[in-house]
C-alpha positions as CSV (number, residue, x, y, z in Angstrom):
1,M,6.7,-20.5,-13.7
2,R,9.8,-19.8,-15.8
3,K,9.9,-23.5,-16.7
4,F,6.1,-23.7,-17.6
5,L,6.4,-20.4,-19.6
6,Y,9.3,-21.5,-21.5
7,I,7.7,-24.9,-22.4
8,S,4.6,-22.9,-23.6
9,L,6.7,-20.5,-25.8
10,I,8.6,-23.5,-27.2
11,A,5.3,-25.2,-28.1
12,L,4.0,-22.0,-29.6
13,A,7.2,-21.5,-31.8
14,I,7.7,-25.2,-32.9
15,F,4.4,-27.1,-32.8
16,I,1.8,-24.7,-34.4
17,P,1.7,-24.5,-38.1
18,S,2.6,-21.0,-39.5
19,N,-0.9,-20.8,-41.3
20,A,-2.6,-21.5,-37.9
21,V,-4.3,-18.1,-37.7
22,H,-5.9,-18.7,-41.2
23,C,-7.8,-21.7,-39.9
24,Q,-11.0,-19.8,-39.1
25,I,-13.9,-22.0,-40.2
26,L,-14.7,-24.9,-37.9
27,S,-16.4,-28.0,-39.0
28,S,-19.6,-29.4,-37.4
29,E,-17.4,-31.8,-35.5
30,A,-15.4,-29.0,-33.6
31,E,-15.4,-29.1,-29.8
32,M,-14.3,-26.6,-27.3
33,T,-13.2,-27.5,-23.8
34,L,-12.7,-25.3,-20.8
35,L,-9.3,-26.2,-19.1
36,S,-8.7,-25.4,-15.5
37,C,-5.2,-25.8,-13.8
38,S,-5.0,-26.5,-10.2
39,P,-2.6,-24.3,-8.1
40,G,1.0,-24.6,-8.4
41,K,3.9,-24.1,-6.1
42,P,5.0,-20.4,-7.0
43,L,2.8,-17.7,-5.6
44,Y,1.6,-16.7,-9.2
45,F,0.4,-20.4,-9.5
46,H,-1.5,-20.4,-6.4
47,F,-4.7,-19.2,-7.8
48,G,-5.0,-21.6,-10.7
49,H,-5.2,-21.0,-14.3
50,T,-7.8,-21.0,-17.1
51,A,-7.3,-21.7,-20.8
52,L,-9.6,-22.9,-23.9
53,R,-9.0,-25.8,-26.0
54,V,-10.2,-26.0,-29.5
55,Q,-10.3,-29.4,-31.3
56,D,-11.3,-30.0,-34.8
57,P,-10.6,-32.9,-37.1
58,A,-11.3,-30.9,-40.3
59,C,-10.9,-27.1,-39.7
60,I,-11.3,-25.3,-43.0
61,L,-8.7,-23.0,-44.3
62,P,-9.5,-20.1,-46.6
63,D,-8.2,-22.0,-49.8
64,G,-10.9,-24.8,-49.0
65,T,-8.4,-27.2,-47.7
66,Q,-8.9,-29.0,-44.3
67,M,-6.5,-29.3,-41.3
68,P,-6.9,-31.1,-38.1
69,I,-6.3,-29.0,-35.1
70,D,-5.9,-29.4,-31.3
71,W,-4.9,-26.2,-29.8
72,V,-5.1,-24.4,-26.5
73,F,-5.7,-20.6,-26.5
74,N,-3.9,-19.3,-23.3
75,Y,-4.3,-15.8,-22.1
76,G,-1.7,-16.4,-19.2
77,I,1.5,-15.7,-20.9
78,F,3.9,-13.0,-19.7
79,D,7.8,-12.5,-19.9
80,F,10.0,-11.8,-16.9
81,N,12.5,-10.5,-19.4
82,T,10.2,-7.6,-20.3
83,E,12.2,-4.3,-19.8
84,H,11.5,-2.7,-16.3
85,F,9.3,-5.9,-15.6
86,Y,9.2,-5.4,-11.8
87,V,8.6,-1.4,-12.1
88,K,5.8,-2.2,-14.4
89,F,4.6,-5.0,-12.0
90,T,4.4,-2.7,-9.0
91,K,2.7,0.0,-10.8
92,G,0.1,-2.5,-12.1
93,E,1.2,-2.0,-15.8
94,T,2.1,-5.6,-16.5
95,D,1.3,-6.7,-20.1
96,Y,0.1,-10.4,-20.8
97,M,-0.6,-11.9,-24.2
98,L,-2.8,-14.5,-25.8
99,G,-0.6,-17.7,-26.4
100,L,-1.3,-20.5,-28.8
101,E,0.1,-23.9,-28.3
102,T,-0.7,-27.6,-28.8
103,T,-2.8,-29.3,-26.3
104,A,0.0,-31.7,-25.7
105,G,2.5,-28.9,-25.1
106,F,0.1,-27.3,-22.6
107,L,-0.5,-30.4,-20.7
108,Y,3.2,-31.3,-20.5
109,G,3.9,-27.8,-19.0
110,A,1.2,-28.4,-16.6
111,A,2.6,-31.8,-15.6
112,C,6.0,-30.3,-15.1
113,A,4.6,-27.8,-12.7
114,D,2.8,-30.5,-10.9
115,R,-0.5,-29.2,-11.8
116,H,-3.8,-31.2,-12.3
117,V,-5.9,-30.2,-15.4
118,S,-9.6,-30.4,-15.4
119,F,-11.7,-30.8,-18.7
120,Q,-15.2,-29.3,-19.3
121,P,-16.4,-29.7,-22.9
122,L,-18.7,-26.8,-23.5
123,R,-22.4,-27.6,-24.6
124,M,-22.6,-25.1,-27.6
125,D,-23.9,-25.3,-31.2
126,S,-21.6,-24.6,-34.3
127,A,-22.6,-20.9,-34.7
128,Q,-21.6,-20.4,-30.9
129,K,-18.4,-22.1,-31.3
130,Q,-17.6,-20.2,-34.6
131,Q,-18.2,-17.1,-32.6
132,I,-15.7,-17.7,-30.2
133,M,-13.2,-19.1,-32.7
134,D,-13.5,-15.8,-34.6
135,A,-12.7,-13.8,-31.4
136,L,-9.9,-16.0,-30.6
137,V,-8.3,-15.5,-34.0
138,L,-8.9,-11.8,-33.9
139,N,-7.3,-11.6,-30.5
140,Y,-4.4,-13.6,-31.6
141,Q,-3.4,-11.1,-34.3
142,P,0.0,-9.5,-33.4
143,E,-1.6,-6.2,-32.9
144,N,-4.2,-7.4,-30.5
145,R,-2.3,-10.2,-28.7
146,M,-1.1,-8.1,-25.8
147,Y,-3.5,-6.9,-23.1
148,R,-3.1,-5.0,-19.9
149,Y,-3.4,-7.5,-17.0
150,N,-5.4,-6.9,-14.0
151,F,-5.4,-9.5,-11.3
152,V,-9.2,-9.4,-10.4
153,Y,-10.8,-7.7,-13.3
154,D,-8.9,-8.7,-16.4
155,N,-7.1,-12.1,-16.3
156,C,-7.1,-15.5,-18.0
157,A,-10.4,-16.6,-16.5
158,T,-12.2,-13.3,-16.9
159,R,-11.1,-13.3,-20.6
160,V,-12.3,-16.7,-21.2
161,W,-15.5,-16.3,-19.4
162,K,-16.4,-13.2,-21.5
163,L,-16.0,-15.2,-24.6
164,I,-18.3,-17.9,-23.4
165,R,-20.8,-15.4,-21.9
166,N,-20.9,-13.4,-25.1
167,A,-21.5,-16.5,-27.4
168,T,-24.2,-18.1,-25.2
169,D,-26.1,-14.9,-24.0
170,I,-25.8,-15.7,-20.4
171,Q,-26.9,-12.8,-18.4
172,P,-24.2,-11.6,-15.8
173,S,-25.2,-12.6,-12.4
174,E,-25.5,-9.7,-9.8
175,E,-26.3,-12.1,-7.0
176,L,-23.9,-11.7,-4.0
177,S,-21.4,-14.7,-3.8
178,G,-21.1,-14.5,0.1
179,M,-17.4,-14.1,-0.1
180,T,-15.3,-10.9,0.0
181,W,-12.3,-10.4,-2.4
182,R,-9.9,-10.4,0.6
183,K,-11.2,-13.8,2.0
184,A,-11.2,-15.3,-1.4
185,I,-7.6,-14.3,-2.2
186,D,-6.4,-15.3,1.2
187,Y,-7.8,-18.6,0.8
188,Y,-5.8,-19.3,-2.4
189,S,-2.8,-17.5,-1.2
190,G,-2.5,-20.4,1.3
191,R,-2.2,-20.5,5.0
192,Y,1.2,-19.6,6.6
193,T,2.5,-17.9,3.3
194,W,4.4,-14.8,3.0
195,G,2.5,-14.1,-0.2
196,K,-0.8,-14.0,1.7
197,Y,0.8,-11.9,4.3
198,G,2.0,-9.3,1.9
199,I,-1.0,-9.4,-0.3
200,S,-3.3,-8.8,2.4
201,M,-1.1,-6.0,4.2
202,V,-1.5,-3.7,0.9
203,F,-5.1,-4.3,0.2
204,G,-7.5,-1.7,1.5
205,Y,-11.1,-1.7,2.5
206,E,-12.4,-2.2,-1.0
207,A,-11.1,-5.8,-0.7
208,D,-13.5,-6.5,2.1
209,K,-16.5,-5.8,0.0
210,E,-18.6,-8.9,-1.0
211,M,-18.1,-9.9,-4.6
212,T,-21.1,-10.7,-6.8
213,V,-21.1,-14.1,-8.5
214,E,-20.0,-12.6,-11.8
215,Q,-17.0,-10.8,-10.1
216,S,-16.2,-14.1,-8.3
217,L,-15.3,-15.8,-11.8
218,F,-11.8,-14.0,-11.8
219,L,-10.8,-17.2,-9.8
220,P,-10.3,-20.2,-12.2
221,E,-11.9,-22.7,-9.8
222,N,-15.0,-20.5,-9.3
223,L,-15.3,-20.3,-13.2
224,M,-14.9,-24.1,-13.3
225,N,-17.7,-24.7,-10.8
226,Y,-19.9,-22.1,-12.3
227,V,-20.1,-23.3,-15.9
228,S,-20.8,-26.7,-14.5
229,D,-23.6,-25.3,-12.3
230,I,-25.4,-23.6,-15.1
231,G,-25.2,-26.5,-17.3
232,I,-23.2,-25.4,-20.3
233,T,-20.6,-28.3,-20.0
234,E,-21.0,-31.9,-20.8
235,N,-19.0,-35.1,-19.8
236,E,-16.8,-33.1,-17.7
237,D,-13.8,-34.4,-15.7
238,I,-13.0,-31.9,-12.9
239,A,-11.4,-31.9,-9.5
240,P,-11.5,-29.4,-6.7
241,F,-8.5,-27.2,-6.0
242,T,-6.2,-27.6,-3.1
243,P,-4.6,-24.4,-2.0
244,R,-0.8,-24.5,-1.7
245,D,-0.3,-23.8,2.1
246,G,2.9,-22.9,3.7
247,N,4.8,-24.3,6.8
248,F,4.0,-22.6,10.1
249,A,7.7,-23.2,11.0
250,T,8.6,-20.5,8.3
251,S,5.5,-18.7,8.4
252,P,5.1,-14.8,8.9
253,E,2.8,-15.5,11.8
254,L,5.5,-17.2,13.8
255,A,8.1,-14.7,12.8
256,E,5.9,-11.9,14.1
257,L,5.2,-13.8,17.3
258,I,9.0,-14.0,17.9
259,L,9.5,-10.4,17.2
260,I,6.7,-9.3,19.6
261,L,8.4,-11.7,22.2
262,I,11.7,-10.0,21.5
263,I,10.1,-6.6,22.2
264,A,8.7,-7.8,25.5
265,I,12.0,-9.2,26.7
266,F,13.8,-6.2,26.0
267,T,11.2,-3.9,27.6
268,I,11.2,-6.0,30.8
269,T,14.9,-6.0,30.8
270,D,15.1,-2.2,30.3
271,I,12.7,-1.6,33.1
272,R,14.8,-3.7,35.5
273,K,18.1,-2.1,34.6
274,K,17.0,1.3,34.1
275,K,18.4,1.2,30.5
276,F,17.0,2.3,27.1
277,S,18.1,-0.3,24.7
278,W,17.4,2.0,21.8
279,G,19.0,-0.1,19.0
280,I,16.2,-2.5,19.1
281,D,13.8,0.5,18.4
282,V,16.0,1.6,15.5
283,A,15.6,-1.8,13.9
284,F,11.8,-1.9,14.4
285,F,11.5,1.8,13.2
286,T,13.6,1.0,10.1
287,L,11.3,-1.9,9.2
288,F,8.3,0.1,9.6
289,T,9.7,2.7,7.4
290,I,10.4,0.2,4.6
291,L,6.9,-1.2,4.7
292,G,5.5,2.2,4.9
293,I,7.4,3.1,1.7
294,V,6.2,0.1,0.0
295,I,2.6,0.7,1.0
296,S,2.9,4.5,0.0
297,I,4.1,3.7,-3.5
298,L,1.4,1.2,-4.0
299,Y,-1.2,3.7,-2.6
300,F,-0.1,6.6,-4.7
301,F,1.2,5.3,-7.8
302,S,0.0,1.9,-8.5
303,S,-3.1,0.9,-10.6
304,H,-3.4,-2.5,-8.8
305,P,-7.0,-2.9,-7.4
306,F,-7.6,-2.4,-3.7
307,V,-4.3,-0.9,-3.0
308,G,-5.5,2.6,-3.1
309,S,-7.9,2.4,-0.3
310,N,-5.3,1.0,2.2
311,M,-6.0,2.5,5.6
312,N,-2.7,0.9,7.0
313,I,-0.9,3.9,5.3
314,L,-2.1,5.9,8.4
315,L,0.1,3.8,10.8
316,L,2.6,2.4,8.4
317,N,4.2,5.1,6.3
318,P,7.6,6.7,5.7
319,L,7.3,9.0,8.6
320,W,8.9,6.4,10.9
321,I,12.1,7.5,9.6
322,T,11.7,10.3,11.7
323,G,12.0,8.1,14.8
324,V,15.2,6.5,13.2
325,I,16.8,9.9,13.0
326,L,15.9,11.0,16.5
327,L,17.2,7.6,18.1
328,C,20.4,8.0,16.3
329,I,21.2,11.4,17.6
330,K,22.3,11.2,21.2
331,K,20.6,14.5,22.3
332,T,17.2,13.5,20.9
333,R,17.4,9.9,21.8
334,R,14.7,10.1,24.5
335,L,12.1,11.9,22.5
336,P,10.3,8.9,20.9
337,I,9.9,7.5,24.5
338,R,8.5,10.9,25.7
339,F,6.0,10.9,22.7
340,G,5.2,7.2,23.2
341,T,1.9,7.9,25.1
342,W,0.7,10.4,22.2
343,V,1.7,7.7,19.6
344,L,-0.3,5.1,21.3
345,L,-3.2,7.4,21.6
346,Y,-2.9,7.9,17.7
347,A,-2.7,4.1,17.3
348,C,-6.0,3.8,19.2
349,I,-7.8,6.5,16.9
350,F,-6.4,4.6,14.0
351,L,-7.9,1.4,15.0
352,V,-11.3,3.0,15.3
353,V,-11.0,4.6,11.9
354,L,-10.1,1.2,10.5
355,R,-13.0,-0.3,12.1
356,I,-15.2,2.4,10.7
357,S,-13.8,1.9,7.2
358,G,-14.6,-1.7,7.2
359,Q,-11.1,-2.7,6.5
360,A,-10.0,-6.0,8.0
361,P,-7.0,-5.6,10.4
362,H,-3.8,-7.1,9.5
363,I,-1.6,-8.9,11.9
364,I,1.4,-6.5,11.1
365,L,-0.5,-4.0,13.3
366,A,0.0,-6.3,16.3
367,L,3.8,-5.9,15.9
368,V,3.5,-2.0,15.3
369,I,1.3,-1.6,18.4
370,A,3.5,-3.8,20.6
371,E,6.4,-1.4,19.5
372,I,4.4,1.6,20.5
373,L,3.3,-0.1,23.8
374,R,6.9,-0.5,24.6
375,L,7.7,3.1,24.2
376,H,4.6,4.0,26.3
377,I,5.6,1.6,29.1
378,L,9.1,2.7,29.1
379,H,7.9,6.4,29.4
380,R,5.6,5.4,32.3
381,A,8.4,3.6,34.1
382,E,10.9,6.4,33.8
383,T,8.1,8.9,34.9
384,V,7.3,6.8,38.0
385,E,11.0,6.6,38.8
386,S,11.4,10.3,38.6
387,R,8.3,10.9,40.7
388,K,9.6,8.8,43.5
389,C,12.9,10.7,43.5
390,R,11.2,14.0,43.8
391,Q,8.9,12.8,46.5
392,N,11.8,11.5,48.5
393,P,15.0,13.2,48.1
394,K,16.9,10.7,50.3
395,V,16.2,7.9,47.8
396,E,19.2,7.7,45.5
397,S,18.3,8.7,41.9
398,R,18.9,6.0,39.3
399,K,19.0,7.9,36.2
400,W,18.0,5.8,33.1
401,K,20.9,5.1,30.7
402,A,20.6,5.4,26.8
């Protein structure tokens, strides 16, 4: 992304004439083309990209002279070096801006990022093209250039679509798309990717509602296909997007499977040796605490869509730190085991609540419940051993070590 961004900014600074914003009157030969970039390797490229190309061999300047233009208006520019960038990103306060660059510069940047660009010339009359051009020039003014980015409601695709819709008087489609927000985002996040794992974990039940066709146009490929379906493009050259999948060998699914296997091995070994290996529980409790902190921060303080309805906060929250403290103190080390059955009951209630809310379960819950089951099983095993000793005093008591 940095490479593509720098190329775009260089093109913006060097190749666009200084009087570009004054080129406001399009000739009858002007053309506008919807550009759709296929997914790229970094996570922020996984969903594709939308931009708008404006070509005119004789754009008219205010003084009456003419100038040929071939520009791309790009609503997808942001800067990693913005002060407190990651804090703002976490809070959902990331600002994007409308960039202006030559088509050659835009295509070169896409090629460097190994991204295919689809072209869809828009079927519009001169007045409609001029209306879009006026809006673009207005948005490109320094005081209007920046906008508060929203991943699903206000992004590069929705901005371009609103310009097209307003100019063509297309009525928003309230028909359901047959796809939920979560499934659509999961698809483009890619199989076996940590990005998909993390995004889905922090999304709540609002992400499991079905999108309308209009809402689904936040995805560049959906917008590309939709403008083609409604017939406002001509002589188009488009190609379907291929999501950037990960590798199962480095996937979160495999990592979680290994962790669950580790929990099972330690549990079986502890029962056989009558030993409580509490260090492994400290590690998992710490992991759940960290994840709980992330989920809680997003839940309470972020304006990102869908994170404020995340029911996972009922099971993954900072309260796991209590278990870490109890395990690290010798006198209280057995308390997490003794409360294991009650925590398991709470987890079962949580699953019922999750089901009622309509939120899709995340695979992280399998790891959490595996750890809770471990505590419950150890508690049951220790209880059975103690009962045997009470019923038959002649049996030598084998007290569990911790």
